[in-house]
C-alpha positions as CSV (number, residue, x, y, z in Angstrom):
1,M,13.2,24.1,28.8
2,A,10.8,25.8,26.4
3,Q,13.7,26.1,23.9
4,K,14.6,22.5,24.3
5,E,11.1,21.5,23.4
6,H,11.4,23.2,20.0
7,L,14.6,21.3,19.1
8,L,14.0,19.0,16.1
9,A,16.1,16.4,14.3
10,A,15.6,14.7,11.0
11,V,17.3,12.2,8.7
12,D,16.7,12.4,4.9
13,I,17.6,9.1,3.3
14,G,18.0,9.8,-0.4
15,T,19.3,7.9,-3.4
16,T,22.4,10.1,-3.9
17,K,22.9,11.5,-0.4
18,I,21.9,11.0,3.2
19,V,21.5,14.2,5.3
20,S,21.1,14.6,9.1
21,I,19.9,17.9,10.2
22,V,19.1,19.6,13.6
23,G,17.2,22.8,14.1
24,K,14.9,24.8,16.3
25,L,11.9,27.0,15.8
26,T,12.3,30.7,16.6
27,E,9.7,32.8,18.3
28,N,8.4,34.0,14.9
29,K,8.0,30.4,13.7
30,K,11.1,30.4,11.4
31,L,13.4,27.5,11.4
32,E,17.0,28.0,12.6
33,V,19.2,25.2,11.3
34,L,21.8,24.6,13.9
35,G,23.8,21.8,12.2
36,M,23.7,19.7,9.1
37,S,25.9,16.9,7.7
38,K,25.6,15.0,4.4
39,T,27.4,12.0,2.9
40,A,27.1,9.9,-0.3
41,S,24.3,7.3,-0.3
42,K,25.3,3.9,-1.6
43,G,22.7,1.5,-0.1
44,V,19.6,3.2,-1.5
45,K,18.1,2.8,-5.0
46,R,15.1,4.9,-6.2
47,G,14.2,5.9,-2.7
48,V,14.2,2.3,-1.3
49,V,16.8,0.9,1.1
50,L,18.4,-2.1,-0.5
51,N,21.6,-2.4,1.5
52,I,21.1,-2.1,5.3
53,E,24.8,-2.1,6.3
54,E,25.9,0.7,3.8
55,T,22.8,2.8,4.7
56,V,23.5,2.4,8.5
57,N,27.1,3.4,8.1
58,A,26.2,6.5,6.1
59,I,23.5,7.5,8.6
60,N,25.8,7.0,11.5
61,L,28.5,9.1,9.8
62,T,26.2,12.1,9.4
63,V,24.5,11.8,12.8
64,T,27.9,11.6,14.6
65,E,29.1,14.7,12.6
66,V,26.0,16.8,13.3
67,K,26.1,15.9,17.0
68,K,29.7,17.0,17.1
69,Q,28.9,20.2,15.2
70,T,26.1,21.3,17.5
71,G,26.9,19.6,20.8
72,I,23.2,18.5,20.9
73,Q,22.4,14.9,21.8
74,F,19.1,13.7,20.2
75,K,17.2,10.5,20.1
76,D,14.0,11.0,18.2
77,V,14.2,11.9,14.5
78,F,11.7,12.6,11.7
79,V,12.5,10.5,8.6
80,G,11.4,10.8,5.0
81,I,9.9,8.0,2.9
82,A,9.5,7.9,-0.9
83,G,10.1,5.3,-3.6
84,Q,8.2,3.7,-6.4
85,H,6.1,1.7,-4.0
86,I,4.3,4.8,-2.8
87,K,0.7,5.3,-4.0
88,S,-2.3,7.4,-3.0
89,V,-6.0,6.9,-3.0
90,R,-9.0,9.1,-2.2
91,N,-11.7,7.9,0.1
92,R,-14.7,9.2,2.0
93,S,-16.4,8.3,5.2
94,Y,-19.5,9.5,7.1
95,F,-21.7,8.8,10.1
96,N,-24.9,10.1,11.6
97,R,-24.8,11.8,14.9
98,D,-27.5,11.8,17.6
99,S,-28.8,15.3,17.3
100,Y,-29.0,18.2,14.8
101,D,-28.4,20.7,17.7
102,E,-25.1,19.3,19.1
103,E,-21.9,20.9,17.9
104,I,-19.4,18.7,16.0
105,T,-16.4,17.9,18.3
106,E,-12.8,16.9,17.7
107,A,-13.8,13.3,18.7
108,D,-16.3,13.2,15.8
109,V,-13.6,14.2,13.3
110,Q,-11.1,11.7,14.9
111,R,-13.7,9.0,14.4
112,L,-13.7,9.6,10.6
113,L,-9.9,9.6,10.6
114,D,-9.8,6.3,12.5
115,D,-12.2,4.8,9.9
116,M,-9.8,5.6,7.1
117,Y,-7.1,3.5,8.8
118,K,-9.4,0.5,8.5
119,I,-9.9,0.6,4.8
120,S,-9.0,-2.4,2.7
121,I,-5.5,-2.3,1.2
122,D,-3.2,-4.8,-0.6
123,A,-1.3,-7.3,1.4
124,G,2.1,-6.0,2.4
125,D,1.0,-2.4,2.3
126,E,0.4,0.1,5.2
127,I,-1.2,3.5,5.5
128,I,1.4,6.2,6.0
129,H,-0.8,9.3,6.0
130,V,-4.5,10.1,6.2
131,L,-4.9,13.8,5.0
132,P,-8.3,15.4,5.4
133,Q,-9.3,17.4,2.3
134,N,-12.7,18.8,3.2
135,F,-15.9,17.9,5.1
136,V,-19.7,17.9,4.5
137,V,-22.1,18.7,7.3
138,D,-25.6,17.7,6.4
139,S,-26.0,19.4,2.9
140,E,-23.3,22.0,3.4
141,T,-20.2,21.2,1.3
142,G,-16.6,22.4,1.2
143,I,-16.0,22.8,4.9
144,K,-12.3,22.8,5.9
145,N,-12.9,22.5,9.7
146,P,-16.3,21.3,10.9
147,I,-15.5,21.5,14.6
148,G,-18.1,23.7,16.3
149,I,-20.7,23.4,13.5
150,A,-24.1,21.9,14.5
151,G,-25.4,19.1,12.3
152,K,-26.4,15.5,12.3
153,R,-24.6,13.9,9.3
154,L,-20.8,14.4,9.2
155,E,-18.9,13.3,6.0
156,G,-15.2,13.7,5.2
157,N,-13.1,13.4,2.1
158,F,-9.6,12.1,2.6
159,H,-6.3,11.7,0.7
160,I,-4.6,8.5,1.8
161,V,-0.9,7.7,1.2
162,I,0.0,4.0,1.1
163,G,3.4,2.4,1.1
164,Q,5.0,-1.0,1.5
165,I,5.5,-2.3,5.1
166,A,8.8,-3.9,4.2
167,S,10.2,-0.5,3.0
168,A,9.1,1.3,6.1
169,K,10.5,-1.4,8.3
170,N,13.9,-1.3,6.6
171,I,14.1,2.5,7.1
172,A,13.1,2.0,10.8
173,K,15.7,-0.7,11.1
174,C,18.5,1.5,9.8
175,I,17.5,4.3,12.2
176,D,17.3,1.9,15.1
177,R,20.8,0.5,14.4
178,V,22.4,3.9,14.9
179,G,20.6,4.2,18.3
180,L,17.9,6.6,17.2
181,N,14.1,6.3,17.2
182,V,11.8,7.1,14.3
183,E,9.4,9.7,15.7
184,E,7.4,9.8,12.4
185,L,7.7,8.7,8.8
186,I,6.8,11.6,6.5
187,L,6.1,11.4,2.8
188,E,9.0,13.4,1.2
189,P,6.9,15.5,-1.3
190,L,4.8,16.7,1.7
191,A,8.0,17.7,3.5
192,S,9.4,19.5,0.5
193,S,6.2,21.4,-0.1
194,E,6.3,22.6,3.6
195,A,9.8,24.0,2.9
196,V,9.3,25.8,-0.4
197,L,5.6,26.5,-1.1
198,T,3.8,29.6,0.1
199,E,0.2,29.6,1.5
200,D,-0.8,31.8,-1.5
201,E,0.5,29.2,-3.9
202,K,-1.4,26.4,-2.2
203,E,-4.6,28.4,-2.3
204,A,-4.2,29.4,-6.0
205,G,-3.2,25.9,-7.2
206,V,0.3,24.7,-7.5
207,V,2.4,21.5,-8.3
208,L,5.5,20.8,-6.3
209,V,8.0,18.7,-8.2
210,D,11.1,17.5,-6.3
211,I,13.6,16.0,-8.7
212,G,15.9,13.9,-6.6
213,G,18.6,11.4,-7.7
214,G,16.4,8.3,-7.8
215,T,12.9,9.6,-7.7
216,T,10.8,12.6,-8.7
217,D,8.2,13.5,-6.0
218,I,5.0,15.3,-6.7
219,A,2.4,17.1,-4.6
220,V,-0.6,19.0,-6.0
221,F,-2.4,21.6,-4.0
222,Y,-5.5,23.7,-4.7
223,D,-7.6,25.8,-2.4
224,E,-5.1,25.1,0.4
225,I,-5.9,21.4,0.2
226,I,-3.6,18.5,-0.8
227,R,-5.2,17.0,-4.0
228,H,-2.7,14.4,-5.1
229,T,0.7,12.9,-4.3
230,A,2.9,10.6,-6.4
231,V,6.4,9.3,-6.6
232,I,7.9,8.8,-10.1
233,P,10.6,6.1,-10.0
234,F,13.3,8.0,-11.9
235,G,15.1,11.3,-11.4
236,G,18.5,12.9,-12.0
237,N,20.4,9.7,-12.1
238,V,18.7,8.5,-15.3
239,V,19.8,11.7,-17.0
240,T,23.4,11.0,-15.8
241,N,23.2,7.4,-17.1
242,D,21.9,8.6,-20.5
243,I,24.9,11.0,-20.8
244,K,27.2,8.1,-19.7
245,E,25.8,5.8,-22.4
246,G,25.4,8.4,-25.1
247,C,28.9,9.7,-24.8
248,S,30.6,6.5,-23.7
249,I,32.2,8.0,-20.6
250,L,32.4,7.2,-16.9
251,K,29.5,7.9,-14.6
252,R,31.4,10.5,-12.5
253,Q,32.4,12.3,-15.8
254,A,28.7,12.3,-16.9
255,E,27.6,13.8,-13.6
256,S,30.2,16.5,-13.8
257,L,29.2,17.3,-17.4
258,K,25.5,17.5,-16.5
259,I,26.2,19.9,-13.6
260,T,28.8,22.1,-15.2
261,F,27.8,22.3,-18.9
262,G,24.3,20.7,-19.1
263,S,21.2,22.3,-20.5
264,A,17.6,21.1,-20.7
265,L,17.0,22.8,-24.0
266,G,19.1,21.7,-27.0
267,D,18.0,24.7,-29.1
268,L,19.6,27.1,-26.6
269,A,22.9,25.3,-26.4
270,Q,25.9,26.8,-28.3
271,D,26.8,25.1,-31.5
272,D,30.5,26.0,-31.5
273,K,31.4,24.9,-28.0
274,I,32.8,21.6,-27.1
275,V,34.2,20.0,-23.9
276,T,37.1,17.6,-23.9
277,I,36.8,14.5,-21.6
278,P,40.0,12.6,-20.7
279,G,40.2,9.1,-22.1
280,I,39.9,6.1,-19.9
281,S,43.2,4.6,-18.8
282,G,45.4,6.6,-21.3
283,R,43.0,6.3,-24.2
284,D,42.4,9.3,-26.6
285,P,40.2,12.1,-25.0
286,K,36.6,12.5,-26.2
287,E,35.2,15.8,-27.5
288,I,31.5,16.3,-26.7
289,S,29.6,19.3,-28.1
290,F,27.4,21.4,-25.8
291,K,24.5,20.9,-28.2
292,S,24.7,17.1,-28.3
293,L,24.9,17.0,-24.5
294,A,21.8,19.3,-24.2
295,Y,19.7,17.1,-26.6
296,I,20.5,14.0,-24.5
297,I,19.4,15.8,-21.4
298,Q,16.3,17.3,-23.0
299,S,15.1,14.0,-24.2
300,R,15.0,12.5,-20.7
301,M,13.7,15.6,-19.0
302,E,10.8,15.7,-21.4
303,E,10.0,12.1,-20.3
304,I,10.1,13.2,-16.6
305,I,7.9,16.3,-17.4
306,D,5.3,14.1,-19.2
307,A,5.2,11.7,-16.3
308,V,4.6,14.6,-13.9
309,M,1.8,16.0,-16.1
310,F,0.2,12.6,-16.2
311,E,0.0,12.6,-12.4
312,V,-1.2,16.2,-12.4
313,D,-4.0,15.3,-14.8
314,N,-5.0,12.5,-12.4
315,S,-5.4,15.1,-9.6
316,G,-8.4,16.6,-11.4
317,V,-7.2,20.2,-10.9
318,L,-5.0,20.7,-14.0
319,D,-7.0,23.6,-15.2
320,K,-6.9,25.4,-11.8
321,L,-3.2,25.7,-11.3
322,S,-2.9,29.5,-11.2
323,A,0.5,29.3,-9.5
324,G,1.9,26.8,-12.0
325,V,4.8,24.5,-11.1
326,V,7.5,24.9,-8.4
327,F,10.6,22.7,-9.0
328,T,13.0,21.8,-6.1
329,G,15.6,19.1,-5.3
330,G,19.1,18.8,-6.8
331,G,17.7,18.3,-10.3
332,A,15.9,21.6,-10.3
333,L,19.1,23.5,-10.8
334,L,19.6,22.1,-14.4
335,R,20.1,25.0,-16.7
336,H,17.1,26.1,-18.8
337,L,14.7,23.7,-17.1
338,P,12.1,26.4,-16.4
339,Q,12.1,27.4,-20.1
340,L,11.6,23.7,-21.2
341,V,8.7,23.2,-18.7
342,K,7.0,26.4,-19.7
343,F,7.3,25.5,-23.4
344,R,6.0,22.0,-22.9
345,T,3.2,22.6,-20.4
346,G,2.3,26.3,-20.7
347,L,2.4,26.7,-16.9
348,D,4.3,29.3,-14.9
349,V,7.5,27.9,-13.4
350,R,9.8,28.9,-10.5
351,I,12.7,27.2,-8.7
352,G,11.9,26.5,-5.0
353,Y,14.4,27.4,-2.3
354,P,13.7,26.9,1.4
355,V,14.7,30.5,2.2
356,E,11.2,31.6,3.1
357,Q,11.0,29.3,6.1
358,L,14.6,29.8,7.4
359,A,15.7,32.1,10.1
360,A,18.5,34.5,9.3
361,E,20.8,32.7,11.8
362,S,20.6,29.4,9.9
363,I,23.8,28.1,8.3
364,E,24.0,29.4,4.7
365,E,24.7,26.1,3.0
366,V,21.2,24.8,3.8
367,N,19.4,27.3,1.5
368,Q,19.7,25.1,-1.6
369,P,16.9,23.2,-3.5
370,M,18.7,19.9,-2.7
371,Y,18.0,20.4,1.0
372,S,14.3,21.3,0.7
373,T,13.3,17.8,1.9
374,S,15.6,17.9,4.8
375,V,14.4,21.3,6.0
376,G,10.8,20.3,5.3
377,L,11.1,17.2,7.5
378,L,11.8,19.4,10.5
379,L,9.0,21.8,9.6
380,K,6.4,19.1,8.8
381,G,7.5,17.2,11.9
382,Y,6.9,20.1,14.2
383,D,3.6,20.9,12.6
384,N,2.4,17.3,13.1
385,K,3.6,17.3,16.7
386,Q,1.5,20.5,17.4
387,N,-1.6,19.6,15.4
388,H,-1.9,16.0,14.7
389,K,-3.2,13.4,17.1
390,N,-1.9,9.9,16.7
391,P,-5.0,7.6,17.1
392,I,-2.8,4.7,18.2
393,K,-0.7,6.5,20.9
394,D,-3.1,9.1,22.2
395,P,-5.9,8.2,24.6
396,P,-9.4,8.1,22.9
397,A,-11.1,11.5,23.0
398,E,-14.4,11.7,24.8
399,G,-17.1,9.9,22.9
400,V,-14.6,7.7,20.9
401,K,-14.6,4.0,21.7
402,A,-11.5,2.8,23.3
403,E,-10.1,-0.7,22.8
404,G,-12.0,-3.2,24.8
405,E,-15.1,-1.1,25.2
406,S,-18.5,-2.3,24.0
407,E,-19.6,-1.0,20.6
408,V,-22.3,1.7,20.8
409,P,-23.8,2.7,17.4
410,D,-23.1,6.2,16.2
411,G,-21.2,7.1,19.4
412,D,-24.4,6.9,21.5
413,N,-23.6,6.4,25.2
414,K,-27.2,5.9,26.2
415,P,-28.3,2.4,27.5
416,G,-28.9,0.0,24.6
417,I,-32.2,-1.8,23.9
418,I,-31.2,-5.0,25.8
419,E,-30.1,-2.9,28.9
420,K,-33.5,-1.1,28.8
421,Y,-35.4,-4.4,28.6
422,R,-33.4,-5.9,31.5
423,K,-34.1,-2.8,33.6
424,K,-37.8,-3.0,32.9
425,L,-37.9,-6.7,33.9
426,E,-36.1,-5.7,37.2
427,D,-38.7,-3.1,38.0
428,I,-41.5,-5.6,37.4
429,F,-39.9,-8.2,39.7
430,K,-39.3,-5.5,42.4
431,E,-42.9,-4.5,42.4
432,N,-44.0,-8.2,43.0
433,D,-41.1,-9.2,45.3
434,P,-39.6,-6.6,47.6
435,T,-36.8,-9.0,48.5
436,F,-35.5,-9.0,44.9
437,P,-31.8,-8.2,45.0
438,E,-30.2,-5.1,43.4
439,V,-28.2,-5.8,40.3
């Protein structure tokens, strides 16, 4: 039974592929991937579901395959969300407690979290995540966990991820149509960072860049705190399209060229090498030089890198990124990408694989950057199940107002001023009239 409780399932709905994955956590907190299935994604563009039928068919294909592989029947799945509609804001909230001497409780922290779900957002948007950054107790700043500390004023700084309601509902509709239930929607860069980043990197300061087919996802960490998240609405597919247009070839030929012979640095490409592409429908073949191909790729990759650095600059911790940049996702395997990024930004670069979080028994295929989000959905989902309380589903903690209860300022459960006044009048009437009824 204990083993069954650690079984996890996830569906990664990407622009180029849809992946269903099942795993379990081992005793040493490593993830053992028991089964995985992927298929081409045709109903998704830039991380957003545009064709429900095609997406449902693809999800159903992978879910059926992974159930057959593992023999495991599952109902609840963690699902990733990304897309150009995703945005993030920073906000803060505070309240004054009754006493300086009482310790801060989990209910006090939950109250601040609940307040963040009530902030004003645009019509058609919803809050996906509220991520605590740090807390302030009285005048003491930079506290990561205030529970147990005595103080009167509790203040919290939060990173809030916002997305479109319609996009989230379309994802839920697709999952529901294949007979599954969305246990939690998880922002994809948060999932990827769970799979490939180390705790040391998060403490030192690091940028996670997940280059997918339709989007490039970004998460910035410093001092073990999430500082910024963003989704750039283009990824590996725009590079493929540039090759297609620049070389006047088919899209599948452009994708094959990019993977097999592509380079992100034109200066490092060989001058004297060419690749011959068969002509369309019997036409003459085309000869494309490695150098020309590399310069086409470099031009678009520089644009993606500049967009990433713009978001990193917005995080306010650009000068504190001691661990540099970690690239993951299918686009991270582009030849000479680390050299281009280091040349353009001056930051250290490495390619992120999910190997650190995987148990030795896991299927070998999953240890690739393109599966970082899929693996991360399982890890992040398990972490949220263990540590995160859902303020909607969970009963209110002690001291937190439940729906339908009367409002008591600052969590004070003592009688209000009207109640005290009524009691005083009762006592006066009782003194003058012994027959006055009890209320």
